[in-house]
N, CA and C atoms as a LAMMPS dump frame, in Angstrom:
ITEM: TIMESTEP
0
ITEM: NUMBER OF ATOMS
672
ITEM: BOX BOUNDS ff ff ff
-5.0000000000000000e+02 5.0000000000000000e+02
-5.0000000000000000e+02 5.0000000000000000e+02
-5.0000000000000000e+02 5.0000000000000000e+02
ITEM: ATOMS id mol type element x y z
1 1 1 N 0.847 -1.193 0
2 1 2 C 0 0 0
3 1 3 C 0.882 1.242 0
4 2 1 N 0.783 2.04 -1.05
5 2 2 C 1.603 3.243 -1.159
6 2 3 C 1.134 4.302 -0.174
7 3 1 N 2.103 4.969 0.463
8 3 2 C 1.799 6.035 1.42
9 3 3 C 1.96 7.383 0.734
10 4 1 N 0.886 8.186 0.778
11 4 2 C 0.872 9.463 0.07
12 4 3 C 0.617 10.598 1.051
13 5 1 N 1.451 11.638 0.96
14 5 2 C 1.243 12.861 1.737
15 5 3 C 0.603 13.895 0.817
16 6 1 N -0.601 14.361 1.189
17 6 2 C -1.297 15.384 0.425
18 6 3 C -1.106 16.724 1.123
19 7 1 N -0.594 17.698 0.388
20 7 2 C -0.373 19.041 0.93
21 7 3 C -1.325 19.982 0.201
22 8 1 N -2.42 20.331 0.867
23 8 2 C -3.485 21.117 0.24
24 8 3 C -4.23 21.885 1.324
25 9 1 N -4.317 23.231 1.168
26 9 2 C -4.967 24.032 2.196
27 9 3 C -6.466 24.164 2.002
28 10 1 N -6.99 23.817 0.831
29 10 2 C -8.437 23.822 0.62
30 10 3 C -9.008 22.544 1.229
31 11 1 N -9.765 22.688 2.315
32 11 2 C -10.226 21.516 3.063
33 11 3 C -11.127 20.617 2.236
34 12 1 N -11.956 21.202 1.378
35 12 2 C -12.847 20.385 0.552
36 12 3 C -12.056 19.544 -0.448
37 13 1 N -11.061 20.165 -1.094
38 13 2 C -10.232 19.42 -2.051
39 13 3 C -9.437 18.345 -1.325
40 14 1 N -8.848 18.701 -0.184
41 14 2 C -8.043 17.737 0.579
42 14 3 C -8.883 16.542 1.005
43 15 1 N -10.102 16.814 1.506
44 15 2 C -10.974 15.725 1.951
45 15 3 C -11.383 14.853 0.774
46 16 1 N -11.691 15.484 -0.367
47 16 2 C -12.069 14.718 -1.545
48 16 3 C -10.945 13.806 -2.022
49 17 1 N -9.728 14.335 -2.034
50 17 2 C -8.584 13.525 -2.446
51 17 3 C -8.331 12.388 -1.46
52 18 1 N -8.414 12.706 -0.186
53 18 2 C -8.175 11.691 0.844
54 18 3 C -9.177 10.546 0.719
55 19 1 N -10.461 10.885 0.516
56 19 2 C -11.486 9.848 0.414
57 19 3 C -11.323 9.024 -0.862
58 20 1 N -11.057 9.7 -1.985
59 20 2 C -10.934 8.975 -3.249
60 20 3 C -9.721 8.055 -3.259
61 21 1 N -8.57 8.582 -2.835
62 21 2 C -7.361 7.755 -2.852
63 21 3 C -7.445 6.632 -1.829
64 22 1 N -8.091 6.921 -0.685
65 22 2 C -8.286 5.883 0.313
66 22 3 C -9.128 4.73 -0.215
67 23 1 N -10.158 5.058 -0.988
68 23 2 C -11.017 4.023 -1.578
69 23 3 C -10.256 3.168 -2.587
70 24 1 N -9.202 3.73 -3.161
71 24 2 C -8.449 2.997 -4.176
72 24 3 C -7.16 2.388 -3.621
73 25 1 N -7.109 2.22 -2.319
74 25 2 C -6.046 1.419 -1.727
75 25 3 C -4.801 2.147 -1.286
76 26 1 N -4.825 3.492 -1.28
77 26 2 C -3.66 4.242 -0.835
78 26 3 C -3.805 4.63 0.64
79 27 1 N -2.68 4.689 1.33
80 27 2 C -2.652 5.194 2.703
81 27 3 C -2.329 6.681 2.632
82 28 1 N -3.232 7.518 3.149
83 28 2 C -3.145 8.954 2.896
84 28 3 C -3.129 9.753 4.194
85 29 1 N -2.295 10.817 4.185
86 29 2 C -2.314 11.82 5.262
87 29 3 C -2.348 13.198 4.6
88 30 1 N -3.082 14.128 5.183
89 30 2 C -3.162 15.473 4.626
90 30 3 C -2.618 16.503 5.611
91 31 1 N -1.95 17.523 5.071
92 31 2 C -1.535 18.681 5.864
93 31 3 C -1.914 19.93 5.073
94 32 1 N -2.096 21.061 5.791
95 32 2 C -2.673 22.232 5.16
96 32 3 C -1.764 23.421 4.96
97 33 1 N -0.473 23.317 5.317
98 33 2 C 0.423 24.442 5.064
99 33 3 C 1.833 23.942 4.768
100 34 1 N 2.652 24.84 4.219
101 34 2 C 3.973 24.465 3.755
102 34 3 C 4.928 24.043 4.851
103 35 1 N 4.871 24.693 5.999
104 35 2 C 5.784 24.344 7.086
105 35 3 C 5.526 22.922 7.591
106 36 1 N 4.243 22.566 7.742
107 36 2 C 3.909 21.205 8.17
108 36 3 C 4.337 20.193 7.107
109 37 1 N 4.228 20.578 5.847
110 37 2 C 4.611 19.673 4.766
111 37 3 C 6.094 19.334 4.839
112 38 1 N 6.931 20.346 5.052
113 38 2 C 8.367 20.098 5.159
114 38 3 C 8.663 19.209 6.357
115 39 1 N 8.024 19.508 7.477
116 39 2 C 8.263 18.715 8.686
117 39 3 C 7.843 17.257 8.503
118 40 1 N 6.641 17.024 7.946
119 40 2 C 6.159 15.652 7.789
120 40 3 C 6.969 14.882 6.747
121 41 1 N 7.486 15.587 5.747
122 41 2 C 8.312 14.91 4.736
123 41 3 C 9.605 14.385 5.349
124 42 1 N 10.07 15.06 6.396
125 42 2 C 11.29 14.626 7.083
126 42 3 C 11.015 13.525 8.114
127 43 1 N 9.82 13.547 8.709
128 43 2 C 9.514 12.653 9.825
129 43 3 C 9.12 11.254 9.397
130 44 1 N 8.674 11.101 8.16
131 44 2 C 8.107 9.819 7.747
132 44 3 C 8.534 9.489 6.323
133 45 1 N 8.598 8.211 6.018
134 45 2 C 8.865 7.801 4.633
135 45 3 C 7.562 7.814 3.845
136 46 1 N 7.569 8.506 2.719
137 46 2 C 6.401 8.561 1.834
138 46 3 C 6.773 8 0.469
139 47 1 N 5.803 7.366 -0.161
140 47 2 C 6.019 6.887 -1.525
141 47 3 C 5.752 7.988 -2.542
142 48 1 N 4.966 9.006 -2.139
143 48 2 C 4.614 10.09 -3.054
144 48 3 C 4.109 11.28 -2.245
145 49 1 N 4.402 12.487 -2.728
146 49 2 C 3.861 13.711 -2.148
147 49 3 C 3.057 14.44 -3.22
148 50 1 N 1.802 14.751 -2.906
149 50 2 C 0.965 15.573 -3.783
150 50 3 C 0.971 16.973 -3.195
151 51 1 N 1.511 17.934 -3.939
152 51 2 C 1.861 19.232 -3.374
153 51 3 C 1.162 20.373 -4.113
154 52 1 N 0.266 21.071 -3.415
155 52 2 C -0.347 22.263 -3.98
156 52 3 C 0.67 23.404 -3.967
157 53 1 N 0.546 24.331 -4.916
158 53 2 C 1.493 25.446 -4.966
159 53 3 C 1.092 26.6 -4.052
160 54 1 N -0.176 26.926 -4.032
161 54 2 C -0.646 28.081 -3.253
162 54 3 C -0.964 27.644 -1.832
163 55 1 N 0.008 27.829 -0.937
164 55 2 C -0.11 27.367 0.442
165 55 3 C 0.223 28.489 1.414
166 56 1 N -0.361 28.462 2.626
167 56 2 C 0.075 29.408 3.652
168 56 3 C 1.437 29.037 4.215
169 57 1 N 2.138 30.042 4.749
170 57 2 C 3.439 29.907 5.426
171 57 3 C 4.601 29.634 4.472
172 58 1 N 4.497 28.599 3.653
173 58 2 C 5.488 28.354 2.593
174 58 3 C 4.725 27.902 1.367
175 59 1 N 5.072 28.466 0.196
176 59 2 C 4.372 27.992 -0.999
177 59 3 C 4.989 26.68 -1.48
178 60 1 N 4.34 26.07 -2.474
179 60 2 C 4.774 24.765 -2.94
180 60 3 C 6.177 24.751 -3.506
181 61 1 N 6.575 25.852 -4.164
182 61 2 C 7.935 25.928 -4.691
183 61 3 C 8.957 25.84 -3.567
184 62 1 N 8.728 26.598 -2.482
185 62 2 C 9.664 26.575 -1.347
186 62 3 C 9.687 25.207 -0.681
187 63 1 N 8.509 24.583 -0.563
188 63 2 C 8.453 23.252 0.038
189 63 3 C 9.273 22.266 -0.789
190 64 1 N 9.054 22.276 -2.095
191 64 2 C 9.781 21.363 -2.987
192 64 3 C 11.286 21.589 -2.872
193 65 1 N 11.687 22.838 -2.872
194 65 2 C 13.107 23.164 -2.788
195 65 3 C 13.713 22.658 -1.481
196 66 1 N 13.028 22.899 -0.358
197 66 2 C 13.561 22.465 0.937
198 66 3 C 13.629 20.946 1.042
199 67 1 N 12.604 20.278 0.531
200 67 2 C 12.578 18.813 0.573
201 67 3 C 13.758 18.246 -0.212
202 68 1 N 14.016 18.786 -1.389
203 68 2 C 15.114 18.276 -2.204
204 68 3 C 16.473 18.626 -1.589
205 69 1 N 16.605 19.828 -1.026
206 69 2 C 17.863 20.202 -0.385
207 69 3 C 18.161 19.317 0.819
208 70 1 N 17.106 18.782 1.439
209 70 2 C 17.279 17.88 2.572
210 70 3 C 17.66 16.47 2.129
211 71 1 N 17.753 16.258 0.819
212 71 2 C 18.143 14.952 0.306
213 71 3 C 17.007 13.966 0.196
214 72 1 N 15.768 14.441 0.314
215 72 2 C 14.602 13.567 0.237
216 72 3 C 14.227 13.384 -1.227
217 73 1 N 14.222 12.14 -1.685
218 73 2 C 14.001 11.837 -3.107
219 73 3 C 12.555 11.444 -3.409
220 74 1 N 11.667 11.516 -2.439
221 74 2 C 10.275 11.12 -2.638
222 74 3 C 9.682 11.798 -3.87
223 75 1 N 9.043 11.046 -4.765
224 75 2 C 8.413 11.666 -5.932
225 75 3 C 7.367 12.711 -5.529
226 76 1 N 7.293 13.799 -6.29
227 76 2 C 6.364 14.897 -6.006
228 76 3 C 5.535 15.199 -7.25
229 77 1 N 4.214 15.25 -7.067
230 77 2 C 3.305 15.75 -8.1
231 77 3 C 2.757 17.079 -7.612
232 78 1 N 2.949 18.129 -8.395
233 78 2 C 2.463 19.452 -8.011
234 78 3 C 1.042 19.671 -8.524
235 79 1 N 0.208 20.263 -7.676
236 79 2 C -1.134 20.69 -8.067
237 79 3 C -1.095 22.196 -8.256
238 80 1 N -1.553 22.664 -9.401
239 80 2 C -1.473 24.098 -9.645
240 80 3 C -2.646 24.589 -10.478
241 81 1 N -3.085 25.789 -10.18
242 81 2 C -4.091 26.454 -10.998
243 81 3 C -3.42 27.331 -12.035
244 82 1 N -2.108 27.412 -11.981
245 82 2 C -1.349 28.252 -12.904
246 82 3 C -1.207 27.538 -14.243
247 83 1 N -1.29 28.307 -15.312
248 83 2 C -1.215 27.704 -16.643
249 83 3 C 0.02 28.138 -17.419
250 84 1 N 0.837 29.002 -16.829
251 84 2 C 2.025 29.457 -17.534
252 84 3 C 3.089 28.356 -17.573
253 85 1 N 3.579 28.075 -18.769
254 85 2 C 4.552 26.997 -18.941
255 85 3 C 5.8 27.223 -18.108
256 86 1 N 6.262 28.485 -18.006
257 86 2 C 7.491 28.779 -17.274
258 86 3 C 7.375 28.36 -15.811
259 87 1 N 6.194 28.544 -15.213
260 87 2 C 6.017 28.185 -13.802
261 87 3 C 6.032 26.668 -13.626
262 88 1 N 5.455 25.95 -14.603
263 88 2 C 5.482 24.49 -14.528
264 88 3 C 6.917 23.986 -14.657
265 89 1 N 7.655 24.546 -15.602
266 89 2 C 9.048 24.141 -15.791
267 89 3 C 9.872 24.453 -14.55
268 90 1 N 9.606 25.609 -13.928
269 90 2 C 10.334 25.969 -12.706
270 90 3 C 10.111 24.921 -11.621
271 91 1 N 8.876 24.478 -11.465
272 91 2 C 8.591 23.437 -10.48
273 91 3 C 9.333 22.149 -10.78
274 92 1 N 9.374 21.762 -12.043
275 92 2 C 10.092 20.549 -12.431
276 92 3 C 11.591 20.69 -12.189
277 93 1 N 12.122 21.877 -12.461
278 93 2 C 13.55 22.099 -12.247
279 93 3 C 13.913 22.087 -10.769
280 94 1 N 12.961 22.435 -9.905
281 94 2 C 13.206 22.373 -8.468
282 94 3 C 13.223 20.936 -7.958
283 95 1 N 12.697 20.009 -8.764
284 95 2 C 12.735 18.608 -8.364
285 95 3 C 11.405 17.898 -8.368
286 96 1 N 10.324 18.578 -8.791
287 96 2 C 9.032 17.896 -8.901
288 96 3 C 9.102 16.864 -10.017
289 97 1 N 8.312 15.805 -9.882
290 97 2 C 8.319 14.735 -10.868
291 97 3 C 7.237 14.909 -11.926
292 98 1 N 6.153 15.579 -11.576
293 98 2 C 5.06 15.794 -12.513
294 98 3 C 4.196 16.91 -11.96
295 99 1 N 3.27 17.396 -12.77
296 99 2 C 2.323 18.4 -12.313
297 99 3 C 0.964 18.11 -12.937
298 100 1 N -0.075 18.597 -12.307
299 100 2 C -1.428 18.479 -12.841
300 100 3 C -2.14 19.797 -12.564
301 101 1 N -2.832 20.313 -13.563
302 101 2 C -3.438 21.632 -13.468
303 101 3 C -4.893 21.531 -13.031
304 102 1 N -5.265 22.332 -12.042
305 102 2 C -6.657 22.392 -11.599
306 102 3 C -7.498 23.12 -12.642
307 103 1 N -8.768 22.72 -12.834
308 103 2 C -9.426 21.563 -12.213
309 103 3 C -9.019 20.254 -12.902
310 104 1 N -9.004 19.179 -12.153
311 104 2 C -8.653 17.876 -12.696
312 104 3 C -9.629 16.851 -12.147
313 105 1 N -9.721 15.728 -12.82
314 105 2 C -10.596 14.661 -12.351
315 105 3 C -9.813 13.717 -11.445
316 106 1 N -10.465 13.104 -10.463
317 106 2 C -9.775 12.125 -9.619
318 106 3 C -9.152 11.004 -10.432
319 107 1 N -9.811 10.631 -11.513
320 107 2 C -9.285 9.562 -12.359
321 107 3 C -7.963 9.973 -13.003
322 108 1 N -7.878 11.224 -13.474
323 108 2 C -6.642 11.705 -14.077
324 108 3 C -5.517 11.724 -13.051
325 109 1 N -5.815 12.196 -11.832
326 109 2 C -4.787 12.239 -10.795
327 109 3 C -4.303 10.839 -10.463
328 110 1 N -5.226 9.884 -10.356
329 110 2 C -4.81 8.507 -10.057
330 110 3 C -3.911 7.951 -11.15
331 111 1 N -4.22 8.297 -12.395
332 111 2 C -3.374 7.841 -13.509
333 111 3 C -1.975 8.442 -13.405
334 112 1 N -1.897 9.729 -13.038
335 112 2 C -0.58 10.364 -12.866
336 112 3 C 0.185 9.707 -11.713
337 113 1 N -0.526 9.436 -10.628
338 113 2 C 0.106 8.792 -9.471
339 113 3 C 0.683 7.433 -9.866
340 114 1 N -0.12 6.631 -10.554
341 114 2 C 0.346 5.299 -10.95
342 114 3 C 1.544 5.392 -11.885
343 115 1 N 1.535 6.38 -12.792
344 115 2 C 2.655 6.532 -13.725
345 115 3 C 3.939 6.888 -12.989
346 116 1 N 3.851 7.818 -12.021
347 116 2 C 5.04 8.216 -11.26
348 116 3 C 5.542 7.062 -10.412
349 117 1 N 4.648 6.35 -9.739
350 117 2 C 5.06 5.218 -8.912
351 117 3 C 5.667 4.107 -9.769
352 118 1 N 5.112 3.919 -10.96
353 118 2 C 5.643 2.892 -11.858
354 118 3 C 7.047 3.253 -12.317
355 119 1 N 7.26 4.533 -12.681
356 119 2 C 8.6 4.96 -13.091
357 119 3 C 9.605 4.737 -11.976
358 120 1 N 9.197 5.042 -10.751
359 120 2 C 10.093 4.881 -9.606
360 120 3 C 10.442 3.422 -9.383
361 121 1 N 9.436 2.546 -9.473
362 121 2 C 9.667 1.125 -9.196
363 121 3 C 10.466 0.445 -10.298
364 122 1 N 10.474 1.042 -11.511
365 122 2 C 11.189 0.434 -12.621
366 122 3 C 12.678 0.714 -12.597
367 123 1 N 13.102 1.616 -11.713
368 123 2 C 14.523 1.922 -11.654
369 123 3 C 15.321 0.679 -11.263
370 124 1 N 16.455 0.516 -11.9
371 124 2 C 17.242 -0.698 -11.75
372 124 3 C 17.617 -0.938 -10.288
373 125 1 N 17.534 -2.186 -9.816
374 125 2 C 17.931 -2.495 -8.446
375 125 3 C 19.443 -2.6 -8.307
376 126 1 N 19.903 -2.589 -7.079
377 126 2 C 21.313 -2.806 -6.823
378 126 3 C 22.173 -1.607 -7.151
379 127 1 N 23.389 -1.876 -7.601
380 127 2 C 24.341 -0.805 -7.894
381 127 3 C 24.929 -0.992 -9.285
382 128 1 N 25.471 0.089 -9.804
383 128 2 C 26.161 0.055 -11.101
384 128 3 C 27.345 1.003 -11.013
385 129 1 N 28.496 0.558 -11.497
386 129 2 C 29.718 1.357 -11.385
387 129 3 C 30.273 1.691 -12.76
388 130 1 N 30.705 2.936 -12.919
389 130 2 C 31.42 3.35 -14.122
390 130 3 C 32.47 4.376 -13.7
391 131 1 N 33.686 4.211 -14.193
392 131 2 C 34.762 5.105 -13.792
393 131 3 C 34.909 5.124 -12.281
394 132 1 N 34.958 6.323 -11.716
395 132 2 C 35.07 6.437 -10.262
396 132 3 C 33.715 6.703 -9.614
397 133 1 N 32.623 6.437 -10.368
398 133 2 C 31.265 6.666 -9.862
399 133 3 C 30.55 5.342 -9.609
400 134 1 N 29.744 5.295 -8.558
401 134 2 C 28.905 4.141 -8.255
402 134 3 C 27.48 4.62 -8.039
403 135 1 N 26.539 4.067 -8.814
404 135 2 C 25.126 4.411 -8.687
405 135 3 C 24.462 3.373 -7.79
406 136 1 N 23.845 3.828 -6.722
407 136 2 C 23.128 2.948 -5.805
408 136 3 C 21.636 3.186 -6.024
409 137 1 N 20.981 2.271 -6.755
410 137 2 C 19.579 2.458 -7.101
411 137 3 C 18.663 2.243 -5.907
412 138 1 N 19.068 1.372 -4.981
413 138 2 C 18.241 1.137 -3.799
414 138 3 C 18.176 2.376 -2.916
415 139 1 N 19.299 3.064 -2.754
416 139 2 C 19.349 4.267 -1.923
417 139 3 C 19.082 5.539 -2.727
418 140 1 N 18.973 5.391 -4.056
419 140 2 C 18.728 6.52 -4.952
420 140 3 C 19.784 7.605 -4.776
421 141 1 N 21.051 7.165 -4.843
422 141 2 C 22.14 8.119 -4.723
423 141 3 C 23.319 7.66 -5.573
424 142 1 N 24.25 8.568 -5.806
425 142 2 C 25.465 8.247 -6.549
426 142 3 C 26.665 8.722 -5.743
427 143 1 N 27.704 7.908 -5.749
428 143 2 C 28.933 8.248 -5.035
429 143 3 C 30.081 8.333 -6.041
430 144 1 N 30.96 9.288 -5.815
431 144 2 C 32.145 9.439 -6.657
432 144 3 C 33.366 9.386 -5.758
433 145 1 N 34.209 8.434 -6.016
434 145 2 C 35.367 8.171 -5.153
435 145 3 C 34.917 7.945 -3.718
436 146 1 N 33.773 7.287 -3.579
437 146 2 C 33.248 6.935 -2.262
438 146 3 C 32.455 8.029 -1.569
439 147 1 N 32.396 9.217 -2.168
440 147 2 C 31.69 10.328 -1.536
441 147 3 C 30.386 10.618 -2.269
442 148 1 N 29.283 10.815 -1.542
443 148 2 C 27.997 11.081 -2.195
444 148 3 C 28.042 12.365 -3.024
445 149 1 N 27.419 12.325 -4.171
446 149 2 C 27.273 13.494 -5.038
447 149 3 C 25.858 14.025 -4.884
448 150 1 N 25.725 15.33 -4.84
449 150 2 C 24.404 15.951 -4.678
450 150 3 C 23.696 16.006 -6.027
451 151 1 N 22.931 14.961 -6.335
452 151 2 C 22.133 14.913 -7.547
453 151 3 C 20.68 15.218 -7.217
454 152 1 N 20.031 16.024 -8.04
455 152 2 C 18.603 16.258 -7.866
456 152 3 C 17.844 14.999 -8.276
457 153 1 N 16.566 14.915 -7.894
458 153 2 C 15.752 13.762 -8.271
459 153 3 C 15.665 13.641 -9.787
460 154 1 N 15.566 14.764 -10.466
461 154 2 C 15.484 14.755 -11.924
462 154 3 C 16.79 14.274 -12.549
463 155 1 N 17.916 14.737 -12.022
464 155 2 C 19.207 14.293 -12.541
465 155 3 C 19.397 12.794 -12.319
466 156 1 N 18.912 12.306 -11.179
467 156 2 C 19.037 10.879 -10.903
468 156 3 C 18.202 10.067 -11.893
469 157 1 N 17.002 10.562 -12.23
470 157 2 C 16.175 9.849 -13.201
471 157 3 C 16.818 9.861 -14.592
472 158 1 N 17.445 10.976 -14.96
473 158 2 C 18.16 11.026 -16.232
474 158 3 C 19.295 10.001 -16.258
475 159 1 N 20.081 9.973 -15.186
476 159 2 C 21.193 9.034 -15.126
477 159 3 C 20.682 7.596 -15.152
478 160 1 N 19.577 7.328 -14.463
479 160 2 C 18.987 5.992 -14.472
480 160 3 C 18.595 5.581 -15.885
481 161 1 N 17.98 6.523 -16.616
482 161 2 C 17.59 6.228 -18.004
483 161 3 C 18.812 5.882 -18.848
484 162 1 N 19.904 6.62 -18.663
485 162 2 C 21.129 6.343 -19.414
486 162 3 C 21.709 4.981 -19.056
487 163 1 N 21.79 4.684 -17.764
488 163 2 C 22.398 3.425 -17.33
489 163 3 C 21.582 2.235 -17.822
490 164 1 N 20.277 2.33 -17.728
491 164 2 C 19.415 1.216 -18.141
492 164 3 C 19.471 0.983 -19.646
493 165 1 N 19.818 2.046 -20.399
494 165 2 C 19.855 1.928 -21.862
495 165 3 C 21.258 2.229 -22.404
496 166 1 N 22.269 1.889 -21.614
497 166 2 C 23.638 2.218 -21.99
498 166 3 C 23.994 1.615 -23.352
499 167 1 N 24.742 2.4 -24.117
500 167 2 C 25.143 1.977 -25.448
501 167 3 C 24.132 2.314 -26.526
502 168 1 N 22.92 2.764 -26.127
503 168 2 C 21.885 3.109 -27.097
504 168 3 C 21.736 4.624 -27.18
505 169 1 N 21.445 5.107 -28.374
506 169 2 C 21.2 6.535 -28.539
507 169 3 C 19.79 6.849 -28.049
508 170 1 N 19.679 7.838 -27.162
509 170 2 C 18.389 8.274 -26.649
510 170 3 C 18.107 9.676 -27.169
511 171 1 N 16.962 9.841 -27.801
512 171 2 C 16.568 11.167 -28.265
513 171 3 C 16.149 12.013 -27.076
514 172 1 N 16.054 13.302 -27.277
515 172 2 C 15.587 14.182 -26.21
516 172 3 C 14.152 13.84 -25.815
517 173 1 N 13.345 13.444 -26.78
518 173 2 C 11.968 13.052 -26.471
519 173 3 C 11.935 11.826 -25.556
520 174 1 N 12.811 10.858 -25.809
521 174 2 C 12.878 9.673 -24.949
522 174 3 C 13.338 10.037 -23.544
523 175 1 N 14.277 10.971 -23.45
524 175 2 C 14.753 11.399 -22.131
525 175 3 C 13.663 12.151 -21.374
526 176 1 N 12.877 12.95 -22.08
527 176 2 C 11.759 13.648 -21.437
528 176 3 C 10.764 12.632 -20.891
529 177 1 N 10.428 11.614 -21.688
530 177 2 C 9.486 10.585 -21.232
531 177 3 C 10.008 9.881 -19.987
532 178 1 N 11.319 9.591 -19.965
533 178 2 C 11.9 8.826 -18.864
534 178 3 C 12.067 9.647 -17.597
535 179 1 N 12.442 10.917 -17.731
536 179 2 C 12.784 11.722 -16.544
537 179 3 C 11.674 12.654 -16.107
538 180 1 N 10.974 13.252 -17.048
539 180 2 C 9.906 14.195 -16.702
540 180 3 C 8.529 13.551 -16.761
541 181 1 N 8.346 12.618 -17.686
542 181 2 C 7.048 11.998 -17.901
543 181 3 C 6.504 12.373 -19.268
544 182 1 N 5.775 11.454 -19.92
545 182 2 C 5.337 11.666 -21.295
546 182 3 C 4.33 12.789 -21.47
547 183 1 N 3.667 13.202 -20.402
548 183 2 C 2.663 14.266 -20.528
549 183 3 C 3.239 15.64 -20.228
550 184 1 N 4.522 15.712 -19.918
551 184 2 C 5.142 16.968 -19.52
552 184 3 C 5.67 17.725 -20.739
553 185 1 N 5.435 19.035 -20.747
554 185 2 C 5.939 19.881 -21.823
555 185 3 C 7.288 20.456 -21.394
556 186 1 N 8.353 19.993 -22.035
557 186 2 C 9.703 20.449 -21.732
558 186 3 C 10.42 20.714 -23.053
559 187 1 N 11.112 21.834 -23.139
560 187 2 C 11.836 22.145 -24.37
561 187 3 C 13.141 21.356 -24.437
562 188 1 N 13.668 21.198 -25.652
563 188 2 C 14.932 20.489 -25.821
564 188 3 C 16.062 21.221 -25.118
565 189 1 N 15.959 22.548 -25.055
566 189 2 C 17.003 23.327 -24.39
567 189 3 C 17.071 22.991 -22.897
568 190 1 N 15.904 22.748 -22.279
569 190 2 C 15.886 22.367 -20.863
570 190 3 C 16.589 21.028 -20.675
571 191 1 N 16.338 20.088 -21.58
572 191 2 C 17.014 18.789 -21.512
573 191 3 C 18.525 18.975 -21.599
574 192 1 N 18.972 19.775 -22.563
575 192 2 C 20.412 19.997 -22.738
576 192 3 C 21.039 20.625 -21.496
577 193 1 N 20.304 21.536 -20.852
578 193 2 C 20.812 22.184 -19.638
579 193 3 C 21.012 21.172 -18.524
580 194 1 N 20.052 20.267 -18.347
581 194 2 C 20.181 19.253 -17.296
582 194 3 C 21.287 18.254 -17.617
583 195 1 N 21.454 17.926 -18.887
584 195 2 C 22.557 17.048 -19.275
585 195 3 C 23.893 17.715 -18.956
586 196 1 N 23.996 19.005 -19.245
587 196 2 C 25.22 19.754 -18.942
588 196 3 C 25.511 19.725 -17.448
589 197 1 N 24.487 19.935 -16.626
590 197 2 C 24.667 19.907 -15.166
591 197 3 C 25.087 18.517 -14.689
592 198 1 N 24.492 17.483 -15.277
593 198 2 C 24.831 16.114 -14.891
594 198 3 C 26.274 15.791 -15.268
595 199 1 N 26.697 16.236 -16.434
596 199 2 C 28.084 16.01 -16.843
597 199 3 C 29.062 16.639 -15.857
598 200 1 N 28.739 17.824 -15.363
599 200 2 C 29.639 18.507 -14.425
600 200 3 C 29.846 17.687 -13.153
601 201 1 N 28.886 16.826 -12.835
602 201 2 C 28.962 16.07 -11.585
603 201 3 C 29.592 14.685 -11.745
604 202 1 N 29.544 14.117 -12.966
605 202 2 C 30.022 12.735 -13.112
606 202 3 C 31.194 12.582 -14.08
607 203 1 N 31.438 13.579 -14.914
608 203 2 C 32.486 13.444 -15.919
609 203 3 C 33.845 13.89 -15.357
610 204 1 N 34.942 13.163 -15.68
611 204 2 C 36.28 13.616 -15.277
612 204 3 C 36.613 14.982 -15.868
613 205 1 N 36.277 15.167 -17.151
614 205 2 C 36.468 16.453 -17.831
615 205 3 C 35.138 16.793 -18.513
616 206 1 N 34.274 17.561 -17.86
617 206 2 C 32.933 17.823 -18.402
618 206 3 C 32.936 18.388 -19.817
619 207 1 N 33.953 19.195 -20.161
620 207 2 C 34.017 19.78 -21.512
621 207 3 C 34.315 18.726 -22.576
622 208 1 N 34.868 17.585 -22.139
623 208 2 C 35.152 16.483 -23.063
624 208 3 C 34.54 15.209 -22.477
625 209 1 N 33.215 15.091 -22.562
626 209 2 C 32.518 13.992 -21.868
627 209 3 C 32.927 12.61 -22.352
628 210 1 N 33.163 11.729 -21.386
629 210 2 C 33.535 10.344 -21.675
630 210 3 C 32.315 9.429 -21.608
631 211 1 N 31.369 9.763 -20.732
632 211 2 C 30.243 8.867 -20.479
633 211 3 C 28.959 9.299 -21.2
634 212 1 N 28.528 10.526 -21.019
635 212 2 C 27.317 11.005 -21.692
636 212 3 C 27.753 11.728 -22.968
637 213 1 N 27.697 10.996 -24.072
638 213 2 C 28.224 11.504 -25.337
639 213 3 C 27.099 12.053 -26.212
640 214 1 N 27.341 13.178 -26.843
641 214 2 C 26.381 13.753 -27.781
642 214 3 C 26.469 13.018 -29.112
643 215 1 N 25.303 12.744 -29.691
644 215 2 C 25.225 12.151 -31.023
645 215 3 C 24.517 13.169 -31.901
646 216 1 N 25.255 13.793 -32.745
647 216 2 C 24.761 14.943 -33.506
648 216 3 C 23.479 14.617 -34.273
649 217 1 N 22.49 15.477 -34.07
650 217 2 C 21.219 15.329 -34.763
651 217 3 C 20.322 14.243 -34.24
652 218 1 N 20.767 13.524 -33.193
653 218 2 C 19.978 12.403 -32.696
654 218 3 C 19.683 12.468 -31.199
655 219 1 N 20.685 12.837 -30.389
656 219 2 C 20.469 12.878 -28.952
657 219 3 C 21.745 12.585 -28.183
658 220 1 N 21.665 11.647 -27.243
659 220 2 C 22.804 11.321 -26.385
660 220 3 C 22.933 9.803 -26.236
661 221 1 N 24.156 9.36 -25.936
662 221 2 C 24.419 7.943 -25.681
663 221 3 C 25.318 7.825 -24.456
664 222 1 N 24.984 6.887 -23.587
665 222 2 C 25.786 6.643 -22.381
666 222 3 C 26.781 5.532 -22.652
667 223 1 N 28.059 5.832 -22.429
668 223 2 C 29.134 4.872 -22.69
669 223 3 C 29.797 4.452 -21.386
670 224 1 N 29.024 4.016 -20.44
671 224 2 C 29.567 3.617 -19.153
672 224 3 C 30.044 2.186 -19.126
């Protein structure tokens, strides 16, 4: 039974989500402000956090940022009434795994939840080593020369996609599906920016990448 933390200050929406998800087999807890959300994310292990953006005390962006800075890799789905693409991308760059725009149907939210949980569970078990880096899929972390590297949840999903498909060319569209989700609108430039950041953390010489190689006109290939 997946444990879900719902962060929503509208009591009617929170109660509706709690009742619907509870009926479909999820264990659910709700909190109504950003400060409580950060505290509960630290106090308990959650399989998923559903996070509204417009919250008292701390907004959803600040909550997401603090959770990720604390090293918590729990998948996050943001709930937002905002329709501007830049704000959605900002949330994803902070470490959210997906977003859904209000109003939404309970069925759509459940589908998003299942997709995020499925992506998480599909990540390779055990460890994988390349160069002086070791990827620990069980702990969702990477170590370089034995020391943990600060990877965001999104960067970890990108690296997981590369490792699982090593030796194959992955288009930017395939990387978006694997790391952001197939329903997410992300520009190719955003993908390139995250690849650049990932190279800085795992490559011996980021300007001359050994592992994440560019394939002109096609995408990227992992040579680990």
